[in-house]
Structures are given as structure tokens and as C-alpha cells.
N, C-alpha and C positions, 0 to 999 in steps of 0.2 A: 206549721202548729204541731207541736207535739202535744197529746193528751195523755194525762195517767187517770187509767180506768181501774177503780177501785171496789170490788164486790165483797162483801162478805154475807151470808147466810144466816148466821147463827149468833147468838151471846157469846158462845167461845172463842169465837173468830174476832180478830181486831185490825181496821183500816191501817194503825197505825204501822204494825208489822208490814202490810201489803205496802205501804206507802214506803218504806224504808227499804224493800226489793226494789220495787221502782227507782227509787233516788240511785240506789248502787248500779243499777244496769244503766241508767243516765249517766253517771259519773264514768263508768266503762267507755263508754261510746262518746262522751265529751256532747250530750245532748242536756238542754234544758226543758222543762217539764213546764208546758206555757199556762195549760189548766188543766186542775184536776176534776174528775167526775166521780162522783159515789154512789153507789147502790148498796144501802144499809139494811140487813133481812130481807134481800130478794132472792129467793131459789135462780140458779142456773137453769132450771128447767123451764122457769117462767118465759114467754113468749119476750124477747127481747125491744119490740115495742112497750109491753106492759114495763119495762124498767127503763133506766135513762139510757142504757146503750143502746138501743132503737134509734131515739132520737141523735144520738153521738154519731153511729152511723152513718146518718143521712146528712150529717155535718160534714163530715171530712173530706177532705178531696184530693188528688192528686200528692202526693208529696208530704201528705202528713203522718203523723205517725199514731197509733195508741199504744202505750206501754201497759 
């Protein structure tokens, strides 16, 4: 599985611009995102388990990628 993880912490940031960056990276490597995980309005300093990142990290297995 390849996961696209998008996180923005403020109203000035936009997940769409992050999504474009992830998609550009994937095109360069011939990868395709299987699932996007989005944390909007979440600080990067917040415990990952209190964001969607924590459960995602517990879900991935060897060979998976998080972009």
C-alpha cells in the first residue's frame, strides 16, 4: 500500500497544494497512492496518537510507503 499523508495546521495552509506535491513525487517514481489520510487543523507537535498519523503508523507493514 502507498499512503498519502496530508497535514495542515492552520487556515492559511491547504491540503490541495500538499496533495499536488505528493502526486508529483509519485509520478516521478511511478507510484500510485492507494489511500489518502488527512489531518486538518492539527499541530505537528501534537502526539501522533491524537492525530490520524498514529493509527496510520500502526497500520503500515513492511513494504508500505507513506508519502
